[in-house]
C-alpha positions in Angstrom: -29.6 -33.8 -25.3 -29.6 -37.4 -26.5 -33.4 -37.2 -27.0 -33.2 -34.5 -29.6 -30.3 -36.1 -31.4 -32.2 -39.4 -31.6 -34.6 -38.3 -34.4 -31.8 -36.8 -36.5 -29.7 -40.0 -36.4 -32.5 -42.5 -36.0 -32.4 -43.7 -39.6 -28.6 -44.3 -39.5 -28.7 -46.0 -36.1 -31.6 -48.3 -36.8 -30.4 -49.2 -40.3 -26.7 -49.7 -39.4 -25.3 -53.0 -38.5 -24.3 -53.6 -34.8 -20.6 -53.5 -35.7 -21.0 -50.2 -37.5 -22.9 -48.6 -34.7 -20.3 -49.8 -32.2 -17.6 -48.2 -34.3 -19.3 -44.9 -34.2 -18.3 -44.4 -30.5 -15.4 -46.8 -30.1 -11.8 -45.7 -30.6 -10.8 -46.2 -34.2 -7.9 -48.6 -35.0 -6.0 -47.3 -38.0 -5.7 -50.6 -39.8 -7.1 -52.0 -43.0 -8.3 -55.1 -41.2 -10.5 -53.1 -38.8 -12.0 -51.1 -41.6 -12.8 -54.3 -43.6 -14.4 -55.9 -40.5 -16.5 -52.8 -39.8 -17.8 -52.6 -43.4 -21.7 -52.8 -43.5 -23.3 -55.9 -45.0 -25.6 -54.0 -47.4 -25.6 -50.9 -49.6 -28.0 -48.9 -47.5 -25.8 -49.2 -44.4 -22.8 -48.4 -46.6 -24.4 -45.2 -48.0 -25.7 -44.0 -44.6 -22.4 -44.5 -42.8 -20.4 -43.0 -45.6 -22.5 -39.8 -45.3 -22.2 -39.8 -41.5 -18.4 -40.2 -41.5 -18.0 -37.2 -43.8 -20.3 -35.1 -41.7 -18.5 -36.1 -38.5 -15.1 -35.3 -40.1 -16.2 -31.8 -40.9 -17.9 -31.1 -37.6 -15.3 -32.8 -35.4 -15.1 -36.1 -33.7 -16.6 -34.9 -30.5 -19.2 -32.6 -32.1 -22.5 -32.3 -30.3 -25.9 -31.8 -32.0 -25.7 -28.1 -32.7 -22.2 -28.3 -33.9 -23.3 -31.0 -36.4 -26.2 -28.9 -37.6 -24.0 -25.8 -38.1 -21.4 -27.8 -39.9 -23.5 -29.8 -42.4 -21.4 -30.5 -45.5 -22.2 -28.5 -48.7 -21.7 -31.6 -50.7 -20.5 -35.2 -50.4 -17.5 -36.8 -52.0 -18.0 -38.4 -55.4 -17.8 -41.9 -53.9 -20.5 -41.1 -51.3 -22.7 -39.4 -53.9 -22.7 -42.5 -56.1 -23.7 -44.7 -53.1 -26.6 -42.2 -52.2 -27.9 -42.1 -55.8 -28.1 -45.9 -55.9 -30.2 -46.0 -52.7 -32.2 -42.8 -52.8 -32.2 -41.7 -56.4 -30.5 -38.5 -55.4 -27.1 -37.4 -54.2 -28.7 -35.2 -51.6 -31.1 -37.4 -49.5 -30.4 -35.5 -46.3 -30.8 -31.7 -46.1 -30.2 -29.2 -43.3 -31.5 -25.7 -43.9 -30.3 -23.1 -41.4 -31.9 -19.7 -40.9 -31.6 -16.9 -38.3 -35.1 -15.5 -37.5 -33.8 -13.1 -35.0 -30.5 -12.1 -33.2 -29.4 -14.9 -30.9 -31.7 -17.5 -32.5 -31.2 -20.2 -35.1 -33.7 -22.5 -36.9 -32.7 -25.8 -38.5 -35.1 -27.8 -40.8 -33.8 -31.3 -41.4 -35.2 -33.7 -43.9 -34.1 -37.3 -44.6 -35.6 -38.9 -47.7 -37.5 -42.1 -47.6 -36.3 -45.3 -49.4 -37.4 -48.7 -50.5 -34.3 -50.9 -50.6 -33.9 -54.7 -51.1 -30.3 -55.5 -50.0 -28.3 -58.4 -51.5 -28.1 -60.2 -48.2 -31.9 -60.7 -48.1 -32.8 -57.7 -46.0 -35.5 -55.2 -47.1 -35.9 -51.7 -45.8 -38.9 -49.4 -46.4 -39.2 -46.1 -44.6 -40.9 -42.8 -45.1 -39.1 -39.4 -45.0 -37.9 -38.2 -41.6 -38.6 -34.6 -40.7 -37.2 -32.7 -37.8 -36.8 -29.0 -36.7 -34.5 -27.5 -34.1 -34.7 -23.9 -32.9 -32.2 -22.3 -30.6 -32.5 -19.2 -28.5 -30.5 -17.4 -25.8 -27.4 -17.8 -27.9 -27.8 -21.5 -28.3 -28.4 -22.2 -24.6 -32.1 -23.2 -25.2 -33.2 -25.7 -27.7 -36.7 -26.6 -28.9 -36.9 -29.7 -31.1 -39.6 -31.7 -32.9 -39.5 -34.7 -35.2 -41.8 -36.9 -37.2 -41.3 -40.3 -38.9 -44.3 -41.9 -40.3 -43.1 -45.4 -41.0 -40.2 -47.9 -40.8 -40.5 -51.4 -42.0 -37.5 -53.8 -41.9 -37.7 -57.4 -43.1 -34.8 -59.9 -42.5 -35.7 -63.2 -44.0 -39.0 -64.3 -42.4 -38.7 -61.8 -39.6 -40.2 -58.3 -39.7 -40.2 -55.1 -37.6 -42.8 -52.5 -38.3 -42.9 -49.0 -36.6 -45.6 -46.5 -37.3 -46.2 -42.9 -36.2 -43.0 -41.9 -34.4 -43.2 -38.4 -33.0 -40.8 -36.4 -30.8 -41.0 -33.0 -29.1 -38.6 -31.5 -26.5 -37.6 -28.2 -24.8 -34.2 -28.2 -23.1 -31.8 -25.7 -21.7 -28.0 -26.1 -21.3 -26.6 -25.3 -17.9 -23.1 -24.1 -17.0 -21.9 -27.7 -16.4 -22.7 -28.5 -20.1 -25.7 -30.8 -19.4 -29.1 -30.2 -21.0 -32.1 -30.0 -18.7 -35.8 -30.1 -19.6 -38.5 -32.3 -20.9 -39.0 -34.5 -23.9 -42.1 -36.3 -25.2 -41.9 -39.4 -27.5 -44.8 -41.2 -29.1 -45.2 -44.2 -31.4 -48.5 -45.3 -32.9 -47.6 -49.0 -33.4 -44.6 -51.3 -33.0 -45.1 -54.8 -34.4 -42.5 -57.6 -34.2 -43.0 -60.8 -36.2 -40.4 -63.6 -35.8 -40.7 -66.8 -37.7 -42.0 -69.6 -35.5 -43.2 -67.2 -32.7 -46.4 -65.3 -32.1 -46.5 -61.7 -33.4 -46.0 -59.1 -30.7 -48.0 -55.9 -31.2 -47.7 -52.7 -29.1 -50.2 -49.9 -29.7 -50.0 -46.3 -28.7 -46.5 -46.2 -27.0 -45.4 -43.2 -25.1 -42.2 -42.3 -23.3 -41.5 -39.0 -21.6 -38.4 -37.8 -19.8 -37.6 -34.9 -17.5 -34.1 -33.9 -16.4 -34.2 -31.6 -13.4 -31.3 -29.8 -12.0 -31.0 -29.4 -8.2 -28.6 -27.5 -6.0 -26.5 -30.6 -5.2 -28.0 -33.4 -7.2 -30.1 -33.9 -10.4 -33.2 -35.9 -10.7 -34.1 -37.9 -13.8 -37.8 -38.7 -14.4 -39.2 -41.3 -16.8 -42.9 -42.0 -17.5 -44.7 -43.8 -20.2 -46.8 -46.8 -21.2 -48.4 -48.9 -23.9 -52.2 -48.7 -24.4 -52.5 -52.3 -25.6 -50.0 -55.2 -25.9 -51.2 -58.2 -27.8 -49.5 -61.6 -28.3 -50.9 -65.1 -29.0 -54.4 -64.1 -28.3 -53.6 -62.4 -25.0 -54.2 -58.7 -24.5 -52.6 -56.6 -21.8 -54.2 -53.2 -21.4 -52.9 -49.9 -20.2 -49.3 -50.8 -19.2 -47.9 -47.8 -17.4 -44.6 -47.0 -15.7 -43.2 -44.1 -13.8 -39.7 -44.0 -12.3 -37.1 -41.5 -11.0 -33.4 -41.6 -10.4 -32.8 -39.4 -7.4 -29.5 -38.0 -6.1 -28.0 -38.3 -9.6 -24.6 -36.6 -9.8 -25.2 -34.2 -12.7 -21.9 -32.5 -12.4 -20.1 -35.8 -12.3 -22.0 -36.9 -15.4 -20.9 -33.7 -17.2 -17.3 -34.4 -16.3 -17.6 -38.0 -17.5 -18.8 -36.9 -20.9 -15.9 -34.4 -21.3 -13.4 -37.1 -20.2 -14.9 -39.6 -22.6 -14.8 -37.1 -25.5 -11.1 -36.3 -24.7 -10.1 -40.0 -24.6 -12.0 -40.7 -27.8 -10.2 -37.9 -29.7 -6.7 -39.0 -28.6 -4.6 -40.9 -31.0 -3.1 -44.2 -29.7 -3.8 -47.8 -29.0 -7.5 -48.6 -29.3 -7.5 -51.2 -26.5 -5.8 -48.8 -24.1 -8.4 -46.1 -24.9 -11.3 -48.6 -24.3 -9.8 -49.6 -21.0 -9.4 -45.9 -19.9 -12.9 -45.1 -20.9 -14.3 -48.1 -19.0 -12.4 -47.0 -15.9 -14.0 -43.5 -16.2 -17.5 -45.1 -16.3 -16.7 -47.3 -13.3 -15.5 -44.4 -11.3 -18.6 -42.4 -12.1 -20.8 -45.3 -11.2 -19.1 -45.8 -7.8 -19.3 -42.2 -6.9 -22.9 -41.8 -8.0 -24.0 -44.9 -6.0 -22.1 -43.9 -2.9 -23.7 -40.4 -3.1 -27.0 -42.2 -2.6 -28.4 -42.5 -6.1 -31.6 -44.5 -6.0 -34.2 -45.7 -8.5 -37.7 -45.0 -7.3 -40.5 -46.9 -9.0 -43.6 -44.7 -8.6 -45.8 -46.8 -10.9 -45.5 -50.1 -12.8 -48.8 -51.8 -13.7 -51.0 -53.3 -16.3 -54.5 -54.7 -16.7 -55.7 -58.0 -17.9 -59.5 -58.5 -18.5 -60.2 -55.5 -16.3 -58.1 -56.5 -13.4 -55.0 -54.4 -12.7 -51.8 -55.5 -11.1 -49.3 -52.9 -9.7 -45.9 -52.6 -8.3 -44.1 -49.7 -6.5 -40.8 -49.5 -4.7 -37.2 -48.5 -4.9 -33.8 -50.0 -5.8 -30.5 -48.8 -4.3 -27.1 -49.9 -3.3 -25.0 -50.0 -0.2 -21.5 -48.4 -0.3 -19.3 -49.7 -3.2 -15.5 -49.7 -3.3 -13.2 -49.9 -6.4 -13.2 -53.7 -6.3 -17.0 -53.9 -6.3 -17.4 -52.0 -9.5 -15.3 -54.4 -11.5 -17.1 -57.5 -10.2 -20.8 -57.8 -11.1 -21.4 -60.3 -8.3 -20.1 -57.8 -5.7 -22.5 -55.1 -7.0 -25.4 -57.6 -6.7 -24.3 -58.3 -3.1 -24.7 -54.6 -2.3 -28.1 -54.3 -3.9 -31.1 -53.5 -1.7 -34.7 -53.6 -3.1 -38.2 -52.9 -1.7 -41.2 -53.6 -3.9 -44.8 -53.3 -2.9 -46.9 -55.8 -5.0 -50.7 -55.9 -5.5 -52.4 -58.7 -7.5 -56.2 -58.9 -7.7 -57.4 -62.3 -6.8 -59.5 -62.7 -10.0 -56.4 -61.9 -12.0 -54.4 -64.6 -10.2 -57.2 -67.1 -11.1 -57.3 -65.9 -14.8 -53.5 -66.3 -15.1 -53.7 -69.7 -13.4 -56.3 -70.8 -16.0 -54.2 -69.5 -18.9 -51.1 -71.4 -17.6 -53.2 -74.5 -17.0 -54.4 -74.5 -20.6 -50.9 -74.3 -21.9 -49.8 -77.1 -19.5 -52.8 -79.3 -20.1 -53.9 -79.0 -16.4 -57.6 -78.9 -15.6 -56.9 -78.1 -12.0 -54.8 -75.0 -12.6 -57.3 -72.6 -10.9 -57.3 -74.8 -7.8 -53.5 -74.8 -7.8 -53.5 -71.0 -7.9 -56.0 -70.8 -5.0 -53.8 -73.2 -3.0 -50.7 -71.1 -3.6 -52.5 -68.0 -2.5 -53.8 -69.9 0.6 -50.3 -71.0 1.4 -48.8 -67.5 1.1 -51.5 -66.0 3.3 -51.5 -68.9 5.9 -47.7 -68.7 6.3 -47.7 -64.9 6.6 -45.9 -64.1 3.3 -48.9 -62.1 2.0 -52.3 -60.7 3.0 -55.6 -60.2 1.3 -57.0 -56.6 1.4 -59.8 -55.3 -0.8 -59.8 -58.4 -3.0 -56.1 -58.1 -3.7 -53.1 -60.3 -2.7 -50.7 -57.8 -1.2 -47.1 -58.3 -0.2 -43.8 -56.4 0.2 -40.7 -58.0 -1.3 -37.4 -57.0 0.2 -33.8 -57.8 -0.7 -31.1 -56.7 1.8 -27.7 -58.1 2.3 -28.5 -61.0 0.0 -31.5 -62.0 2.1 -35.1 -62.1 0.6 -38.2 -61.5 2.6 -41.9 -61.4 1.8 -44.2 -59.4 4.1 -41.4 -59.2 6.6 -40.7 -63.0 6.7 -37.3 -64.0 5.5 -36.4 -67.0 3.3 -33.4 -68.9 4.5 -32.8 -70.2 0.9 -34.7 -70.8 -2.3 -36.3 -74.2 -2.8 -34.0 -76.7 -4.5 -34.6 -77.3 -8.2 -36.9 -80.2 -9.0 -35.1 -83.5 -10.0 -35.8 -85.0 -13.4 -38.3 -87.8 -13.2 -40.5 -89.8 -15.6 -44.2 -88.9 -16.0 -45.5 -91.7 -13.7 -43.1 -90.7 -10.9 -44.0 -87.0 -11.3 -47.7 -87.8 -11.1 -47.1 -89.8 -7.9 -45.2 -86.9 -6.3 -47.6 -84.2 -7.4 -50.3 -82.9 -5.0 -53.7 -83.4 -6.7 -56.1 -80.6 -5.9 -59.5 -81.3 -4.4 -62.5 -81.3 -6.8 -65.9 -79.8 -5.9 -68.8 -82.2 -6.3 -71.3 -79.9 -7.9 -74.3 -82.2 -7.4 -73.6 -82.2 -3.6 -73.4 -78.4 -3.3 -76.8 -76.7 -2.5 -77.7 -73.7 -4.6 -76.4 -70.4 -3.4 -79.1 -68.0 -2.3 -78.1 -64.3 -2.7 -79.4 -62.3 0.3 -82.0 -59.6 -0.5 -80.5 -56.1 -0.6 -76.9 -57.4 -0.3 -74.3 -55.4 -2.3 -72.9 -56.8 -5.5 -69.3 -57.2 -4.4 -66.3 -59.5 -4.5 -65.5 -61.6 -1.4 -63.0 -64.3 -0.5 -63.5 -67.2 1.9 -60.9 -69.6 3.3 -61.7 -73.1 4.4 -60.1 -76.5 4.7 -61.1 -79.6 2.7 -60.5 -82.6 4.9 -59.5 -86.1 4.0 -63.2 -87.0 4.2 -64.0 -84.4 1.5 -65.9 -82.1 3.9 -65.3 -78.4 4.1 -64.7 -77.0 7.6 -63.3 -74.0 9.5 -64.6 -71.6 6.9 -63.8 -67.9 7.5 -63.8 -64.7 5.5 -60.3 -63.4 4.5 -61.7 -60.6 2.5 -65.2 -59.4 3.5 -67.9 -58.4 1.0 -68.8 -55.5 3.3 -72.2 -57.1 4.1 -72.6 -59.3 7.1 -75.6 -61.1 5.5 -73.6 -61.8 2.3 -70.6 -63.0 4.2 -72.8 -65.4 6.3 -74.4 -66.8 3.1 -71.0 -67.4 1.5 -69.7 -69.2 4.6 -72.9 -71.3 4.7 -72.6 -72.2 1.1 -68.9 -73.1 1.4 -69.4 -75.3 4.4 -72.3 -77.2 2.8 -70.3 -78.3 -0.3 -68.8 -81.8 -0.6 -65.4 -82.4 -2.3 -63.3 -85.1 -3.6 -60.3 -84.7 -1.3 -56.8 -83.8 -2.3 -54.3 -86.5 -2.7 -50.5 -86.8 -2.3 -48.6 -90.0 -3.1 -52.0 -91.7 -3.6 -53.2 -90.8 -0.1 -55.9 -88.3 0.9 -54.6 -85.1 2.6 -56.3 -82.0 4.1 -55.6 -78.7 2.3 -56.6 -75.1 2.7 -58.6 -73.6 -0.1 -59.4 -70.0 -1.0 -62.5 -69.2 -3.0 -63.4 -65.8 -4.5 -67.0 -64.9 -5.1 -68.4 -62.2 -7.2 -71.3 -61.6 -9.7 -68.9 -60.0 -12.3 -68.4 -62.6 -15.1 -64.7 -61.9 -15.0 -64.5 -63.2 -11.4 -63.7 -66.9 -11.1 -65.7 -68.6 -9.7 -69.0 -66.8 -9.9 -71.6 -67.0 -7.2 -72.8 -70.7 -7.2 
């Protein structure tokens, strides 16, 4: 149900200060000091929250969405009206029109006026009208909702947040346990975040969908979405997509939790005691849900960079928790178990290595990336399949493994050192001597394909023990690659000033995005 409520309260929640939002759900302490501390820092927050408080008072402290809509105030107090006129130019910036198109059905049309407000504290808010509709049927047990918000622009000093084209649609049905089940669809045309001194982050065509399914014993929560294009500092990430599920979710327990939280919030008494009681309820629900087998399943998590797509799939769960575990975060981490299947295209690894190298001023960044891949493959921590580096990461009983091989411990942190000492300790990658590499002759009728060869560059600079770790699919092309690799001369790698032998990986392909291209 939260998805449909979001668009109705979006303006108030986004524009309210953090302390004011927190006070919306926290137990209220009946003291003048608390009221003063919670007072918003600008007149827009003040007006929005004053309106919200009066609405909540009429509908009831624990009122849900439909109760709020049915109990919209006929008018606001004189004090609140004065605040609204100052901001919106009208005492009625929010309207809720209720009609009954047929027996057992209700229709609500909600409109929040736009505003252009410069607050005394240096903040500036500009937003368009927010429109939403809610339609119930089956005596309020089914709800269809839609919402539209064209623009929100918030400037705080030199920082700016711009949101364009927010859109929501959902169809949900309330079950006997009080939970709402169904689907929601959320879209945003653009989100742009500009923070002084940092590159602007730009997200285009954002989507986020949810589906709450009810089962005989457990519920399932499904989340899917993505970003068409993410841009920052000249780097574009394309087609980010995610899909995940929470399986074996205790829906009945969640419904009971919400009822208990509402009961505790409505009780008069010491605010700290109420907060403690509410936290205990959440901890108990968390423990019971995890012990029932609730698991996060990652069906898809991936993105593309310059045409190369990286992906991850897997699941995250917990071993049995007890009451001591849920109050100690380190104990929860100890019970965590993870399995992630990771796929990274070799050209993508080379691209990323070059980007990192440019930022660090390293001309040998690509070779370092190749050496890392070579080391992972040679030691059995990963494999190369179809031009991808593939591995499975597991965490079980505080032990990490890659590709089935366990790490006894993480490498110790590097000790601080001056530049000269660091250069002495650093492995310097081998450098190909282009003048001593014969031209590559592409076999006739060979397919245009990626391929990866492994070889060792000896202390004498000669390449030896060449082999294919990822075949091109053509015996003739593989043979030509191995011949070319073996014929090249190199300046050997060095460590502490002495030549050392290292294993290299080299990816071949005629696509200009591949690095390196065919010689």
